[in-house]
C-alpha positions as CSV (number, residue, x, y, z in Angstrom):
1,M,-29.9,-17.5,-5.4
2,L,-32.2,-14.5,-5.4
3,L,-30.8,-11.2,-6.6
4,P,-33.0,-8.3,-5.5
5,M,-34.1,-5.2,-7.2
6,L,-31.9,-2.4,-8.5
7,P,-32.8,1.0,-7.0
8,R,-35.3,3.0,-9.0
9,G,-33.6,5.0,-11.7
10,A,-30.7,2.7,-12.2
11,L,-32.2,1.4,-15.4
12,G,-34.1,4.4,-16.8
13,G,-36.6,4.4,-13.9
14,K,-37.4,0.7,-14.1
15,H,-36.9,-2.1,-11.6
16,L,-35.0,-5.3,-12.5
17,L,-35.5,-8.6,-10.6
18,I,-33.2,-11.5,-11.4
19,A,-33.7,-14.8,-9.7
20,L,-32.8,-18.5,-9.7
21,P,-29.4,-20.3,-9.8
22,G,-28.2,-21.6,-13.2
23,W,-30.1,-19.0,-15.2
24,T,-28.5,-17.3,-18.3
25,L,-28.2,-13.7,-19.3
26,Q,-29.0,-14.4,-22.9
27,P,-32.7,-13.9,-22.8
28,F,-32.2,-10.5,-21.1
29,R,-29.7,-9.0,-23.6
30,P,-32.4,-7.1,-25.6
31,F,-33.7,-5.6,-22.3
32,F,-30.2,-4.5,-21.3
33,A,-29.6,-3.0,-24.8
34,A,-32.9,-1.1,-24.6
35,A,-31.8,0.3,-21.3
36,G,-28.5,1.4,-22.8
37,M,-26.4,-0.9,-20.6
38,A,-23.8,-3.5,-21.4
39,V,-24.2,-6.8,-19.7
40,P,-21.0,-6.4,-17.6
41,A,-22.3,-3.1,-16.3
42,V,-25.5,-4.9,-15.1
43,W,-23.4,-7.5,-13.4
44,L,-21.4,-4.8,-11.7
45,L,-24.6,-3.0,-10.6
46,L,-25.8,-6.3,-9.1
47,S,-22.7,-6.8,-7.2
48,I,-21.8,-3.5,-5.7
49,S,-24.5,-2.2,-3.4
50,S,-25.6,-4.7,-0.8
51,A,-27.5,-1.8,0.8
52,A,-29.7,-1.4,-2.2
53,F,-29.6,-5.0,-3.4
54,G,-31.1,-7.0,-0.5
55,Q,-28.3,-7.8,2.0
56,R,-29.9,-8.2,5.4
57,M,-30.4,-4.8,6.9
58,F,-29.8,-4.0,10.6
59,S,-30.8,-1.4,13.2
60,P,-28.0,1.0,14.3
61,C,-27.8,-1.2,17.4
62,D,-30.1,-3.4,19.4
63,S,-31.4,-0.8,21.9
64,Q,-35.1,-0.3,21.7
65,I,-34.6,3.2,23.2
66,Y,-31.4,4.7,21.6
67,C,-31.4,3.0,18.2
68,T,-34.7,1.7,17.0
69,G,-38.3,1.2,18.0
70,E,-41.5,3.2,18.8
71,L,-40.2,5.2,21.7
72,L,-37.3,6.6,19.7
73,K,-39.7,7.3,16.8
74,Q,-42.3,9.2,18.9
75,V,-39.7,11.2,20.8
76,Q,-37.8,12.3,17.7
77,Q,-41.0,13.0,15.8
78,A,-42.2,15.3,18.7
79,K,-39.1,17.5,17.9
80,L,-38.6,18.4,21.6
81,F,-35.0,19.4,21.0
82,Q,-33.3,21.5,18.3
83,D,-30.7,18.7,17.8
84,D,-31.9,15.1,17.5
85,K,-28.6,14.0,19.1
86,H,-29.8,15.6,22.4
87,F,-32.3,12.8,23.2
88,V,-30.2,9.8,22.3
89,D,-27.4,11.2,24.6
90,M,-29.7,11.3,27.6
91,P,-29.1,8.7,30.3
92,L,-32.0,6.6,31.7
93,K,-33.3,7.1,35.2
94,A,-34.4,3.5,35.4
95,S,-33.7,0.2,33.6
96,P,-34.6,0.1,29.9
97,E,-37.2,-2.6,30.6
98,E,-39.0,-0.4,33.1
99,V,-38.8,2.7,30.9
100,L,-40.2,0.8,27.9
101,D,-42.9,-0.8,30.0
102,Q,-44.1,2.6,31.2
103,F,-43.9,4.0,27.7
104,W,-46.2,1.2,26.3
105,Q,-48.6,1.6,29.2
106,R,-49.1,5.2,28.1
107,V,-49.3,4.3,24.4
108,N,-51.9,1.5,25.0
109,V,-54.3,3.9,26.7
110,T,-53.9,6.7,24.2
111,A,-56.3,6.9,21.2
112,G,-54.4,5.9,18.1
113,G,-51.3,5.0,20.1
114,R,-49.7,8.4,19.4
115,L,-48.7,10.5,22.4
116,S,-49.1,14.3,22.2
117,Q,-46.0,16.4,22.2
118,E,-46.8,17.4,25.8
119,Q,-47.1,13.8,26.8
120,V,-43.8,12.9,25.2
121,A,-42.1,15.8,26.8
122,A,-43.4,14.8,30.2
123,F,-42.3,11.2,29.7
124,V,-38.8,12.2,28.7
125,E,-38.4,14.5,31.6
126,G,-39.6,11.8,34.0
127,H,-37.4,9.0,32.7
128,F,-34.3,10.6,31.3
129,S,-31.5,12.8,32.6
130,P,-29.9,15.7,30.7
131,P,-27.1,14.6,28.3
132,G,-23.5,14.9,29.5
133,Q,-24.1,14.0,33.1
134,E,-22.3,10.6,32.7
135,L,-19.0,12.5,32.0
136,E,-17.1,14.7,34.3
137,S,-14.3,17.3,33.5
138,W,-10.8,15.9,33.8
139,V,-7.4,17.6,33.8
140,P,-4.8,15.3,32.3
141,P,-2.1,14.7,35.0
142,D,0.6,14.8,32.4
143,W,-0.4,18.2,31.2
144,T,2.4,20.8,31.4
145,A,2.4,24.5,31.0
146,S,5.6,24.5,28.9
147,P,5.5,21.7,26.3
148,S,8.6,21.4,24.1
149,V,6.7,22.5,21.0
150,L,6.7,26.1,22.4
151,K,10.5,26.2,22.1
152,K,10.3,25.6,18.4
153,I,8.1,28.6,17.6
154,S,10.0,31.8,16.7
155,D,7.0,34.2,16.3
156,E,5.9,35.5,19.7
157,R,2.2,35.8,18.7
158,L,2.1,32.3,17.4
159,R,3.9,31.0,20.6
160,S,1.2,32.7,22.7
161,W,-1.5,31.1,20.6
162,A,0.1,27.7,20.9
163,Q,0.1,28.1,24.7
164,A,-3.7,28.7,24.5
165,L,-4.0,25.6,22.3
166,N,-2.1,23.6,24.9
167,D,-4.5,25.0,27.6
168,K,-7.5,23.6,25.7
169,W,-6.5,20.0,26.5
170,K,-7.6,20.8,30.1
171,Q,-10.9,22.1,28.8
172,L,-11.6,19.1,26.6
173,G,-10.6,16.4,29.0
174,R,-13.3,14.0,30.2
175,K,-13.6,11.0,32.5
176,M,-16.5,8.6,32.6
177,K,-18.4,8.3,35.8
178,P,-18.5,4.8,37.4
179,E,-22.1,4.2,36.6
180,V,-21.3,4.0,32.9
181,Q,-19.4,0.8,33.7
182,T,-21.7,-0.6,36.3
183,N,-25.0,0.2,34.6
184,P,-24.1,0.4,30.9
185,E,-27.7,-0.4,29.8
186,R,-28.8,3.0,31.1
187,H,-26.5,4.9,28.9
188,S,-26.0,5.4,25.2
189,L,-22.3,6.2,26.0
190,I,-20.0,3.2,25.4
191,Y,-17.7,2.6,28.3
192,V,-13.9,2.9,27.8
193,P,-11.5,2.4,30.7
194,N,-9.3,5.6,30.3
195,P,-10.0,9.3,30.4
196,L,-10.0,11.0,27.0
197,I,-10.1,14.2,25.0
198,V,-13.3,15.0,23.3
199,P,-13.7,17.1,20.1
200,G,-15.9,19.8,21.7
201,G,-19.3,21.4,21.1
202,R,-22.1,18.9,20.5
203,F,-19.5,16.1,20.3
204,I,-19.2,15.4,24.0
205,E,-17.9,11.8,23.5
206,Y,-14.9,10.3,21.8
207,Y,-14.7,9.9,18.0
208,Y,-12.5,7.6,16.0
209,W,-10.7,9.5,13.3
210,D,-10.8,12.8,15.1
211,S,-8.7,11.2,17.8
212,F,-5.8,10.5,15.5
213,W,-5.0,14.3,15.2
214,V,-5.9,14.8,18.9
215,I,-3.4,12.2,19.9
216,E,-0.7,13.7,17.6
217,G,-1.4,17.1,19.3
218,L,-1.1,15.5,22.7
219,L,2.2,14.0,21.8
220,F,3.6,17.3,20.6
221,C,2.6,18.6,24.0
222,N,4.5,15.8,25.8
223,M,1.3,14.1,27.0
224,T,2.3,10.6,26.2
225,T,0.3,9.0,29.1
226,T,-2.9,10.6,28.0
227,A,-2.2,9.6,24.4
228,Q,-1.5,6.0,25.4
229,G,-4.7,5.9,27.4
230,M,-6.8,7.0,24.4
231,I,-5.1,4.4,22.2
232,R,-5.9,1.8,24.8
233,N,-9.5,2.8,24.7
234,F,-9.7,2.1,21.0
235,L,-7.9,-1.2,21.5
236,H,-10.5,-2.1,24.1
237,L,-13.3,-1.3,21.6
238,V,-11.6,-3.6,19.0
239,E,-11.4,-6.4,21.6
240,R,-15.0,-6.0,22.5
241,F,-16.6,-5.3,19.1
242,G,-14.1,-6.4,16.5
243,H,-13.9,-2.9,15.1
244,I,-13.9,0.7,16.3
245,P,-17.3,2.4,16.2
246,N,-17.7,5.8,14.6
247,G,-17.9,7.3,18.1
248,G,-18.6,6.6,21.7
249,R,-22.3,5.9,21.5
250,V,-24.3,2.7,20.9
251,Y,-26.1,4.3,18.0
252,Y,-22.7,4.4,16.2
253,L,-22.0,0.7,16.7
254,R,-22.5,-0.6,13.2
255,R,-20.4,2.0,11.4
256,S,-16.8,2.8,11.8
257,Q,-14.6,5.7,10.5
258,P,-11.4,5.9,8.6
259,P,-9.0,3.3,10.2
260,F,-6.3,5.3,11.9
261,L,-5.6,3.0,14.9
262,S,-2.3,1.7,13.5
263,L,-1.3,5.2,12.7
264,M,-2.0,6.3,16.3
265,V,0.3,3.5,17.5
266,E,3.0,4.6,15.0
267,A,2.8,8.2,16.3
268,Y,3.0,7.1,19.9
269,L,6.0,4.9,19.1
270,A,7.8,7.8,17.4
271,H,7.6,9.7,20.7
272,T,8.2,6.8,23.2
273,N,9.8,3.8,21.4
274,D,7.6,1.7,23.7
275,T,7.9,-1.7,22.0
276,A,6.3,-3.5,24.9
277,F,3.1,-1.5,24.2
278,L,3.5,-2.4,20.5
279,R,3.7,-6.1,21.3
280,E,0.6,-5.9,23.4
281,S,-1.3,-4.0,20.8
282,L,-0.4,-5.8,17.6
283,P,-3.0,-8.6,17.7
284,L,-5.8,-6.0,18.0
285,L,-4.3,-3.9,15.2
286,E,-4.5,-7.0,13.0
287,A,-8.1,-7.6,14.2
288,E,-9.2,-4.2,13.1
289,Y,-7.5,-4.6,9.8
290,R,-9.4,-7.9,9.3
291,F,-12.7,-6.1,9.9
292,W,-12.0,-3.8,7.0
293,Q,-10.9,-6.6,4.8
294,E,-13.8,-8.9,5.6
295,Q,-16.6,-6.3,5.9
296,R,-15.7,-3.4,3.7
297,A,-13.8,-5.0,0.7
298,I,-14.9,-4.7,-2.9
299,N,-13.6,-6.3,-6.2
300,V,-13.0,-3.8,-9.1
301,S,-12.4,-5.1,-12.6
302,M,-9.9,-3.0,-14.6
303,G,-7.8,-3.9,-17.6
304,G,-8.9,-7.5,-17.6
305,R,-8.2,-8.3,-14.0
306,D,-9.8,-8.0,-10.6
307,Y,-8.4,-5.8,-7.8
308,S,-9.5,-5.9,-4.2
309,L,-10.0,-2.5,-2.6
310,N,-12.1,-1.0,0.1
311,R,-15.1,1.2,0.5
312,Y,-17.6,2.5,3.1
313,Q,-20.7,0.4,3.2
314,V,-23.0,0.1,6.3
315,P,-25.9,-2.3,6.2
316,V,-28.2,-0.3,8.4
317,G,-31.7,0.3,7.0
318,E,-33.1,2.8,9.5
319,P,-32.5,6.5,10.2
320,R,-29.5,7.6,12.1
321,P,-30.8,8.1,15.7
322,E,-28.7,11.3,16.2
323,S,-30.1,12.8,13.0
324,Y,-33.4,10.9,13.0
325,M,-35.8,13.5,11.6
326,K,-33.4,14.7,9.0
327,D,-33.1,11.1,7.6
328,V,-36.9,10.6,7.8
329,E,-37.5,13.8,5.9
330,V,-34.9,13.2,3.2
331,A,-36.4,9.8,2.5
332,A,-40.0,11.1,2.4
333,G,-41.9,9.9,-0.7
334,L,-39.7,6.9,-1.3
335,D,-41.0,3.3,-1.1
336,E,-39.8,1.2,1.8
337,A,-37.0,-0.6,0.0
338,S,-35.7,2.7,-1.4
339,Q,-35.9,4.3,2.1
340,Q,-33.8,1.5,3.6
341,A,-31.3,1.8,0.8
342,L,-31.0,5.6,1.2
343,W,-30.6,5.3,5.0
344,S,-27.8,2.7,4.5
345,E,-26.1,5.2,2.2
346,L,-26.4,8.0,4.8
347,H,-24.9,5.7,7.4
348,S,-22.1,4.9,4.9
349,G,-21.5,8.6,4.3
350,A,-21.2,9.1,8.1
351,E,-18.7,6.2,8.2
352,S,-16.5,8.0,5.7
353,G,-16.3,11.0,8.0
354,W,-17.4,13.2,5.1
355,D,-21.0,13.5,6.1
356,F,-21.9,14.8,3.6
357,S,-20.4,15.8,0.3
358,S,-21.1,15.9,-3.4
359,R,-18.3,13.4,-3.5
360,W,-20.9,10.7,-2.7
361,F,-23.6,11.9,-5.0
362,L,-24.5,9.6,-7.9
363,P,-24.8,12.2,-10.6
364,G,-21.4,13.7,-9.6
365,P,-20.6,17.2,-8.5
366,P,-22.5,20.2,-9.8
367,P,-23.5,21.5,-12.3
368,L,-25.4,18.2,-12.3
369,P,-28.3,18.6,-9.9
370,A,-28.1,16.4,-6.9
371,G,-29.0,16.2,-3.2
372,L,-29.0,13.7,-0.3
373,Q,-31.5,11.5,-2.0
374,D,-28.8,10.9,-4.7
375,L,-26.3,9.7,-2.1
376,R,-24.5,6.6,-3.2
377,T,-21.5,6.4,-0.9
378,S,-21.2,2.6,-1.3
379,A,-20.8,3.0,-5.0
380,V,-17.6,5.1,-4.6
381,V,-14.2,3.4,-4.1
382,P,-12.3,6.2,-2.2
383,V,-8.7,7.1,-2.8
384,D,-8.1,8.2,0.8
385,L,-9.6,5.1,2.5
386,N,-7.3,2.9,0.4
387,A,-4.3,5.1,0.9
388,I,-4.9,4.8,4.7
389,L,-5.2,1.0,4.5
390,C,-2.1,0.9,2.3
391,R,-0.2,2.7,5.0
392,V,-1.7,0.4,7.6
393,E,-0.4,-2.6,5.7
394,G,3.0,-1.1,5.6
395,L,2.9,-0.3,9.3
396,L,1.8,-3.9,10.2
397,A,4.7,-5.2,8.2
398,S,7.1,-2.8,9.9
399,F,5.7,-3.6,13.4
400,H,6.2,-7.3,12.8
401,R,9.8,-6.7,11.6
402,T,10.5,-4.7,14.7
403,L,9.2,-7.6,16.9
404,G,11.1,-10.3,15.0
405,S,8.2,-11.9,13.0
406,P,9.6,-11.9,9.4
407,E,6.9,-14.2,8.0
408,A,4.0,-12.0,9.2
409,A,5.9,-9.0,8.0
410,E,6.2,-10.5,4.5
411,R,2.5,-11.2,4.5
412,F,1.5,-7.6,5.2
413,Q,4.2,-6.3,2.8
414,A,2.7,-8.4,0.1
415,A,-0.7,-7.1,0.8
416,R,0.6,-3.5,0.6
417,E,2.3,-4.2,-2.7
418,E,-0.9,-5.7,-4.1
419,R,-2.8,-2.7,-3.0
420,E,-0.3,-0.4,-4.6
421,R,-0.9,-2.2,-7.9
422,A,-4.6,-1.9,-7.4
423,M,-4.5,1.8,-6.6
424,R,-2.4,2.5,-9.7
425,A,-4.7,0.6,-11.9
426,V,-8.0,1.9,-10.5
427,F,-7.3,5.4,-9.2
428,W,-4.3,6.8,-11.1
429,D,-5.4,9.1,-14.0
430,Q,-2.4,9.9,-16.2
431,E,-4.2,12.7,-18.0
432,V,-5.3,14.4,-14.8
433,G,-2.1,13.7,-13.0
434,A,-3.7,12.5,-9.8
435,W,-5.5,9.6,-8.1
436,L,-9.3,9.8,-8.5
437,D,-12.1,8.1,-6.7
438,Y,-13.7,5.3,-8.8
439,N,-17.5,5.2,-9.2
440,L,-18.8,1.7,-9.5
441,L,-22.1,2.7,-11.0
442,R,-20.7,5.1,-13.5
443,R,-17.7,2.8,-14.2
444,R,-15.4,5.7,-14.3
445,R,-13.2,8.0,-12.2
446,N,-14.5,11.2,-10.7
447,R,-12.5,14.1,-12.0
448,A,-13.7,16.6,-9.5
449,F,-11.1,18.1,-7.1
450,Y,-10.8,16.9,-3.6
451,P,-7.7,17.2,-1.4
452,T,-7.7,13.4,-1.1
453,N,-6.8,13.2,-4.8
454,V,-3.2,13.4,-3.6
455,A,-3.6,11.2,-0.5
456,P,-1.1,8.5,-1.8
457,L,1.6,11.2,-1.4
458,W,0.8,11.4,2.3
459,A,0.5,7.6,2.6
460,E,3.7,7.1,0.7
461,C,1.9,4.3,-1.1
462,G,3.8,3.1,-4.1
463,V,4.2,6.6,-5.7
464,S,6.8,6.9,-8.4
465,L,8.8,10.0,-9.0
466,T,6.9,10.6,-12.2
467,E,3.6,10.3,-10.4
468,A,4.7,12.6,-7.6
469,E,5.8,15.3,-10.1
470,S,2.5,15.0,-11.9
471,A,0.5,15.3,-8.7
472,L,2.5,18.4,-7.8
473,R,1.7,20.0,-11.2
474,Y,-1.9,19.0,-10.6
475,L,-2.0,20.9,-7.4
476,E,-0.1,23.9,-8.8
477,G,-2.5,24.3,-11.6
478,N,-5.7,23.8,-9.6
479,P,-8.0,26.7,-8.8
480,A,-8.3,25.2,-5.3
481,L,-5.0,27.0,-4.5
482,S,-6.6,30.4,-5.2
483,Y,-8.5,30.5,-1.9
484,R,-6.8,32.6,0.7
485,N,-7.9,30.7,3.8
486,G,-6.9,27.1,2.9
487,L,-7.6,24.3,0.6
488,P,-11.4,23.8,0.0
489,T,-12.9,20.3,0.5
490,S,-14.2,20.5,-3.0
491,L,-15.0,23.1,-5.7
492,A,-18.8,22.4,-5.5
493,D,-20.9,24.7,-3.4
494,T,-23.8,22.4,-2.4
495,G,-24.6,23.5,1.1
496,Q,-23.1,20.2,2.4
497,Q,-20.4,20.7,5.0
498,W,-17.8,18.6,3.2
499,D,-17.9,20.9,0.1
500,L,-17.0,24.4,-0.8
501,P,-16.5,26.8,0.9
502,N,-15.4,24.7,3.9
503,A,-11.8,23.6,4.7
504,W,-11.0,21.0,7.3
505,A,-7.8,20.6,9.3
506,P,-7.2,16.9,8.6
507,L,-7.4,17.4,4.8
508,Q,-4.9,20.3,5.1
509,E,-2.5,18.2,7.1
510,M,-2.7,15.2,4.7
511,V,-1.9,17.4,1.7
512,I,0.8,19.4,3.5
513,G,2.3,16.2,5.0
514,G,2.4,14.5,1.6
515,L,4.2,17.4,-0.1
516,A,6.6,17.8,2.8
517,K,7.8,14.3,2.4
518,S,8.8,14.9,-1.2
519,S,12.4,15.4,-2.3
520,S,11.2,18.2,-4.6
521,P,12.0,21.7,-3.4
522,R,8.9,23.0,-5.2
523,A,6.7,20.5,-3.3
524,Q,8.3,21.3,0.0
525,E,7.8,25.0,-0.6
526,L,4.2,24.5,-1.5
527,A,3.8,22.5,1.7
528,F,5.2,25.3,3.8
529,A,3.1,27.9,2.0
530,L,-0.1,25.9,2.6
531,A,0.9,25.5,6.3
532,Q,1.5,29.2,6.6
533,R,-1.9,30.0,5.1
534,W,-3.7,27.5,7.3
535,V,-2.0,28.6,10.5
536,R,-2.8,32.3,9.8
537,T,-6.4,31.4,9.1
538,N,-6.7,29.6,12.4
539,L,-5.0,32.4,14.3
540,A,-7.1,35.1,12.7
541,V,-10.4,33.3,13.5
542,Y,-9.2,32.5,17.0
543,E,-8.4,36.1,17.7
544,R,-11.7,37.3,16.2
545,Y,-14.0,34.7,17.7
546,K,-12.0,33.6,20.7
547,G,-12.3,29.9,19.7
548,M,-11.0,27.1,17.6
549,F,-13.5,25.5,15.2
550,E,-14.1,22.2,13.4
551,K,-14.1,23.8,10.0
552,Y,-13.3,27.1,8.3
553,N,-14.6,29.2,5.4
554,V,-12.0,29.5,2.6
555,E,-13.6,32.7,1.3
556,G,-13.7,36.2,2.8
557,D,-11.5,37.5,5.6
558,G,-11.6,34.5,7.8
559,K,-14.5,32.9,9.7
560,P,-15.8,29.5,10.9
561,G,-17.3,27.2,8.3
562,G,-21.0,26.4,7.9
563,G,-23.5,24.3,6.1
564,G,-24.5,20.7,6.8
565,E,-26.8,19.4,9.4
566,Y,-25.7,21.4,12.5
567,A,-24.1,24.7,13.4
568,V,-20.3,24.9,13.4
569,Q,-18.8,23.5,16.6
570,E,-16.1,25.1,18.8
571,G,-13.4,23.2,20.6
572,F,-11.9,21.7,18.6
573,G,-9.8,18.6,19.0
574,W,-8.5,17.8,15.5
575,T,-8.1,21.5,14.6
576,N,-5.9,22.1,17.6
577,G,-3.9,18.9,17.0
578,V,-3.1,19.8,13.3
579,A,-2.2,23.4,14.3
580,L,0.2,22.1,16.9
581,K,1.7,19.7,14.4
582,L,2.3,22.4,11.9
583,L,3.8,24.7,14.6
584,D,6.1,21.8,15.5
585,L,7.1,21.2,11.9
586,Y,7.6,24.8,10.7
587,G,7.7,26.8,14.0
588,D,11.0,28.4,13.1
589,R,9.6,29.8,9.8
590,L,5.9,30.5,10.4
591,T,4.9,34.1,10.9
592,S,1.6,35.5,12.3
593,S,1.3,38.3,9.8
594,G,2.1,39.3,6.3
595,V,0.9,38.4,2.8
596,S,1.9,35.1,1.4
597,F,1.1,33.7,-2.1
598,L,1.1,30.0,-2.8
599,P,3.6,29.0,-5.5
600,G,0.8,27.9,-7.9
601,V,-1.1,31.1,-7.4
602,W,1.4,33.1,-9.4
603,T,0.3,31.3,-12.5
604,W,-3.2,32.5,-11.9
605,I,-2.1,36.1,-11.2
606,W,0.1,36.3,-14.4
607,T,-2.8,34.8,-16.5
608,F,-5.2,37.4,-15.1
609,L,-2.7,40.3,-15.8
610,L,-2.1,39.1,-19.3
611,I,-5.8,39.0,-20.0
612,V,-6.3,42.5,-18.5
613,L,-3.4,44.0,-20.4
614,S,-4.0,42.4,-23.8
């Protein structure tokens, strides 16, 4: 068995090549000692990152136009468009074979085989159509002007805003044109049979985890038919590919996103009690779960035993087509193997949905210097991914009990209980009072703040009363509560969009939802205060900018977020869905104006006053 090289820098800037079955570690112990590493740590390094350690690498998909190959390379390097996503969303005017044949004819008669920017622009104009033409606007037939959620909202200004959010479903509705099904090879768009709601902005197709909060928002607006259609689309993708791609393009095929499909079905059942749909869906829900267990599992040793958990890890060793030049530029100067490893980590970061964040940097959050070249997503075992899968296991057990399959229910219940033990052993930090991501390379937990540090509260995953109280105190004493516009994604200002100063609707909802489920009055009051703060932020920005955005700035007087690889996008599916959920939950208490302090903030205020007055 050949074990390939560690990435440069893993052992003090040296490479290590270990080969041949039946060999012993004994001769290498002095080398490990000189590198300052214990032998078990080396074994761990050799086992964790298939991206860096020689697992077969793939292209993002097989298309020689949209995913890999010389045509993609030359077009993206020509920088014809401000956004690399523009080109790979363009439909073909002829078959892929014909387009590629004509491209190579031009290349073969060009000195050096490199077309000029003008030649590339002319070729693209002649062989591709503008992006978005394969979709048409669609007004959901189950849309109603007076959904029941409006009746729950006491504040007139909030009720008017909720009506505007409901109207946005008509603006974000899309239906695929027939040619996407009849000529799929001419499109990067992946066909699904039912109309859908898109996030908005540059995201003109469906996205996996975004759609969970979109579907919840639709259900609060009584749009059960549209919601079911979107769930059926995702079931169709599982049936076809064995998993749900990151989004609705072929260049997303080899990466997924946080696995919310079973939670979508749970939300739909809560509004419809449609057990026939559950029975039809359950085999595919199990199939998606198997993908995560077979393709994204990792063993972690802790306290003398091994625990099976999950991580994000995408074996794609080429640039992301939709961010092609950004990936090429960030990997500049690296050798070929290191480039492939970094591109795999970038794909893995995109699979997490947190693309990108200091959460995935190897050195850890600032003040340690780090950037995208330090991305090691696959070395992080994330709390939230495992909390989601814990909830999925509980749901699959519950679904089987509902349908009268006790043996299957016991199997998934046992898997859930095993994961609860693993999460307590690997993630729970008694001193901090929260669940912390585990870094396989550092062999320690990451103590930095992320809202996901309390995700097990939301997932209701084996949390004891003592742990719940500790997690509440952790939040109450955290400086993250001092920001007026919402919970920041981290406390590290790196310029990445999943860091300070940005706040994202899904993370607000996970924290609020987890606290709201508690029996503690303090936790419930903090949940409401966070909801009040987030709703007012969304409303203030909506009234100022006339739009809903994918992310928000927690600092200042309220504005859209920024940073990352593209400008902030307006629409916006999951933000609208979370806002409607909070309005449904707290509509009789939420107000559109006034000053509200979070319970934990009083501690900070009193501390400041004591310092000033002393």
